[in-house]
N, C-alpha and C positions, 0 to 999 in steps of 0.2 A: 940887300933883298932880304925880306922877311919870311922865316919858314915857321908854318903854323903847324902844330902837331895835336891832333886830335886823340883823344883817348876815348875807346867804347867801354863806358861802366854798365856792367848788367845791370836791368831794373831792379834785380834781388837785392843787390847790394845797396843802391839807391833807397829802398823800400828800408831796408835794414837801418841805413843812416837816419832817415826821419824817424823809424820809431825809436832808436836810440836817443835821437835829441829831444824826442817829446818824454821819453821816460826820464831823461836826465833834469828836463825842466820840471817835471811833477816833485822828482827829489829835492831838487832845491827849493821848492816852495814848501814842501813837508818839513825840511830841515830848518827853514827861516823860521817858520810857525813854531815847531820846538824849541827853539832857543829862546823863546819868550816865557817860558814858565819859571816858578821860583824852585830853586833847588832846596829840597828839605831832606832831612834824615828821616830814618823809620821811627824812632822814637817822637821826635817833633810831629809827625805824621798821625800818631796814635793820640798823642795828647790834644792836639788840633781837633781830631775827630770826636773826641769825647765831649766836646763843648758845639760841635755842629753836624754830626751826622743826625737826621730826623729819625731813623729809626730807634737809637738809642734815648732819644729826647722824648719819645712817645712813650716807651717803656718806663722812663722815670715820671713822668706826669702819670701815667697809669699807676704806678707804684705809689705815689703820694696820695691820690685817691682811695686806693685800696687802703692806705694806713690809717683813713679816719674811721675805719669800723672800730677800733680799739678805744677811742675816745667815747664813741658812741655807746658801745658796750658798758663802759664805766659809767656812763651817766645814768643807764638804766639801775645802777646800784645806788645812786645819790638820791638824797630828797628831791622832791617834786612838789613846788610851791606854783599854786594857781591864784589867783584874785580875779572875780569877776562882779560887776556892778550892772545891775538892773534899773532903768527907770522907765517908768509909766504913769498914765494919767486913767482914772476911774470916774466914770459917768454911772451913778448908781440912782434908780427909781424905786421905791417901795410901794404897792397897794394893797389893799385888803378889800375884796369885793368890788373892784373897780373903784375903790376910793383911793386918792392917791394920799400915801401918809407921809412920806418924805421923800426928797431929792436932795443927792449929796453928788458934787464934783470936786474931786482932791487928788493929789500928786502921791505917788508910792516911790519908794528908792529901796532897792536890796543890796547889801554889800556881802561878800561871801569870801571867806580867805581859808584855803585848805592846803594842808601840810601832808604827804604821804611818803613814808619811808619804808623800802621793803626791809624787812626783819629775817624772814627766811624765804628763800627762792632758789633752789637747787638749777632751776633753768636758766636764772641769769649769771649765775656764777660760773656755769658752765659754757655760758655764751661768751663770757668774759675772756676765759681761756682759750676758747676757740677764736676768737679775735685776735689774741696774741700769736697764736700760731700763724692764723692768716699774714699779720704783720710781718713774721719773720720770712714767711714763704714769698710775700712781696719784695722785701729787701734781696732775698736769694736770687729772685726773677731779674733784678736790676743787675747784680753781680753777673749773671749767666749772660746777658745781654752785653755787659761790659767785656766778657771773655770772648764772646762772638764778634764782637767789633773789633778787637784785639787780632782775629783769626783773620777777619775779613780785610782789615788794613794791611796785614804782615803779607797775605796771599796777593793785594793787588799791588803792593809795593815790590814784592819778589817778582812778580810776573812783567812788571814794567821792567824792574833790572834785566830779566831775561830778555826781554823785547829790545832793550837797547843794547845788550851784547850781540844778539843776532844781528842788529843792524850794523855794529861794529865789523863782525866779521864776514858778514856778505859785502859791505863795502870794499874791504880788503880784498875780497875775492875778485871784485870787479875791477879793482886797481892793477891787481897781479895781472889779470886777463888782458889789460889794455896794453901792460908791457909787454907781455908776450905777443899781440898783435902787432906791435910796432916791430919786435924781433922778426916775425915771420914776414913782414911787408918788406924789411930790408934782405930777408934770406931771399926771396920772391926776385928782388932787384938783382942779388947777386947770383942769382941762378940756382941755388941750393936748397930753395922752399917750391912749395906750389901753392895755387889758387885755392884750392879746396881746403888746405890748412887755415888760410885767411877766412874764408866763410865759414869754417865750423867754430873757429875763436871767435867770429863776431856773432855766431849764435848763440854760444856759451855767454858771452858778454850780455845780449839781449835776454837771455834768460835769467841771468844773475840779476840783471838791471829790475827786471818785473820782481823778483824776489825781494832786491832791496824796498820796491816801493810797499810792497806787501809788509815787509818787516817795520817800515815807517809807519804804516798805518796802523799797525798793530801797537806800536809805542803810543800812538794817539789815543787807541782806543783803552790801553791798560793805565797810561798816566791819567786820563779823563775819568776812568772808574775812582783812581786814587783822590783826584782832585774833589768829586762828586762827595766822597767820605768826609773830606777835609772842609768842604765848603769854599773853595777856591777855583777861580775860572782855570787855571793851569798849573801845573807842578813838574818840576824834572827830579828824577830820582839820583842817588848818589852811585859810584862804582863799585862793585864789591873788589875788596883787595883780595891779594892771593893769600891763602892761608892753607895748612895742612888739614884737610877734610878727616882724617882718621885720629888726630890728635885731639885739636881742637872741637870738632862735632862729637864730643865724647859725652856717654850716658853711663854714669857711675854704677846706678842701681839695676838690678835685675828686673824682668818684666813683671813678676808676681809681685814683689815690694812696691813696684810703681803702680800696679794696678791696685792695690791696696790703699795707696795714698789717693788715687783718684776715686775710689768709693768714699772716701772720709772727707775729700775737700772740693770736689767737682759741685760748681752751684746748682746745676741740675737735678744732681741726686738730692741735695741740701733742701731745696725747693720741693721736690716729691715728698720727701720726710715729714716737711710742715705741713704739706697739704694732707699727708696721713695724720699727723698728729690734729690738724683742725677737724678731719673726718670723725677721729675718736671723738672728739669732745662733742661734736653735733650730734653724734649718736646719744652720747650722755645726757644732752640736753633735750632731745626728744625723748627718751626714757623719763627723764625727770620730770616732763609732764604729768604724768602718772600721779606725781605726791602734791600734798597740800601746800599752799603758800600763803604766808603772813604779812601783812603790812601794817605798820603802824599809821593810825590816821589823827591828824590835829586839825579840828575845823572851827571857825569863828565866823559868825554872820550878825549882820545887822539890818533891821527893817525899820523904815521910816515910812509913816503915812496915816491917815485918819480912817475910821470906820463908822460904822451906824451908831456905835456904843460909846467909842472915844475917839477924842479930838486930839490932832498932833501926838501920835502913837512912835514911840521908838523901843524896839524889842531888840535885845542883845542875847545872842546865844551862844555858848561855848561847848565843844565835845571832844573828849579825848578816847578812842579806842583802838581796838586790834581787829583788822578784817582778816578773816580766814576764808580762803577760797578752797574746796575740795571737789575735784573733778569725779563726775559719776557717771556720765555717758554723754560723748558727742559722736555717735553714729560711728566709731571706729577711726576717728580722724586722727587720734594720738599713735594708735597701732600702725596706721599707713605711713605717719612720719617715721616712727621707729624703723619700719622696713625699708623706707629711703634711705634713712641716714646709715643702715646696715649695708645696704648695697653700694652706696658712695663710697664706705670705707673700703669695701672690698675692691672696689675700681682703683681708688689709691693706692692698694697694695699692688695690683697688678701693673698699675704704672711706674712703680718702683722697679718691678723686676723688668718690665720694657726696657726703661731707661739703662740700667744697669748691662742688660745682653747688648744693646745697641752701643754704648759707650766702650764697652768691653772690647767688641770686635773693631771700632773705628781704632783705638787705642792700640790695638795689636798692629793693626796694617800700618800705623804711623811708627811704631816702634822698630818693627822690621824693615820698613822703607829705609830707616836711618842706618840700620845695621846693614842690609844688603847694598847700599850705595857706598858704605865705608870698604866694602867687601870686594866689591867690582871697581872701586875707585884706581886701585893700583893696576888694573887690567887696562882700563881706559887711558891712564898715563901711558903703560907702554905702547898701546894703539897710537896716541899722539907722538910718541917719539919715532915708532915706526914710520907713520906718515911723513913726519918730517925730514927722515934719511930718505924716503921716497921722493920726496919733492928735490931735494939737495941732489940725489944721483939723477934726476930726470934733467934738471938743469945742465948739470955737467955734460951728461950725454947729449943734451940739444947744442951745445957749445961745440961739440968735435963731429955732430951731425948724425949721431947713432939715434938720436931721439928727435922728434919735430916738437914745435912749441905747443901743438895741441895735446900731446902727451903730459907736457907740463902743466898745461891748465886742466886739464883731468886729475893730474896728482895733487895740485893746490886745491882742485874741489873736495877731494877726499879728506885733505888735511881740513879744510873748513868744517865738514860734516863731523871729524871727530871733536873739533873744538866745540861746537854747538853740542854734541853728546855730553860732552865733560860739563859745560855749562849748565844744561838741563839738569844733568845727574846733581849737581851742586846745589842748584837752586830747589829741587824736589827734597834733596835731603835737609835742607835748611828749613823749609816748611814742615817737614814732619818732625824736626827736631823740636822746633817751637811748638807745635801742637803736645808732644810728649811732655816737654818741660812746663808749660803753661797749664795743662791738665793736672798734673801730679804737684802742683804747689800752690799755696793759698795766695801767694805774692808773686806777682807777674814782674814785677820793676826789674829784678836782678836778670832775668831772662831778656828782657828788652835792650838792657844795659849791655849785655853780652853780644847781644845781635848788633847793637850798634858799633861796635869795635870791628868787625867785620867788613865795614864799608869805609871808604876812603873819608877822611874829614872835608 
């Protein structure tokens, strides 16, 4: 005789199981897609971004166009040679008191060669100096964008690292909660547990699973941003190895010394300084328009044709001289150019002051962010040790029936939160350290090499 046992499962539990299955399916899909990316290090990511990032390529193209102002300015100081040829046909009729005397049809040709060499032109010499300053400013703009690209790549890479660490911690939290759920179900069967604990633990699992999906989506977003900078369809980042934040993430110089280095080496300040020099030369060029200018002129011409008095005539003329131009009156045009150039010079000076103030504030924040994280790192380590002890104590208490499995789950959640705080603090400190070291140094390669050592090979 067969006996059938029917179990009445509450509809809340059935709905929870369906939700959990759906969440698990989405998590597997995200995990499979995540495994398709190329694993790259931070140094490789930066080097590849130098060749693929569109914004950096745009600035480089703009710089190449801006650098052409120098050969153009120098060309105005070199000899200018022009050659012109004119051909024509003359139909000529002469009459005297309505009496036709002569009718001529003949061809003419004129050739002119002109060579002009500026001898004295203060405006052109100042314009050449202005072009040299503009070229240096354009090169500094490329260096500034290169430094900005380094910051964007580093930030995107570390954000992806943090997102992956969050996925690992939350996934471990889900696995631990599942283990506690099995223990709670066994306790219910043995009569030492309650159905409420099972439902509460399942609710915690559903919540953690939803957080896991969100964390995996964040991984795709952050790694997608990094892949976009590198020009790749997908990438995977490496894992940060365990290192002593207080000893390895050190800054040897004090704040004032580092600020002085920033004011000397930062590309934006160099760009602003070169722009100021260009504005000074532009002012001098505008003022030089009040002065005379002298050009050496050489001209040779030849005319071939007929006339009413000579047939098959050829005339050759040569001239050498100095042309002097003296400005007398142009309706106030030159004075207006001088005032405009002076205002531009004042603007460039204010831009330098604004850039120094802004960079100083940002640099101070990054410097103290590193110091503050180093100071509270020991406190976070102590908090994690305490959370580990709390988890261990709750597990032992649950074994003897003093604590429930739900208490263990909540303790493990607190441990996960502390671990995430440690991971976030470490990533934020690394970001700030990279900004401090790259801003205060003209060569960023040693910083990237040191940064690469903090990741697993």
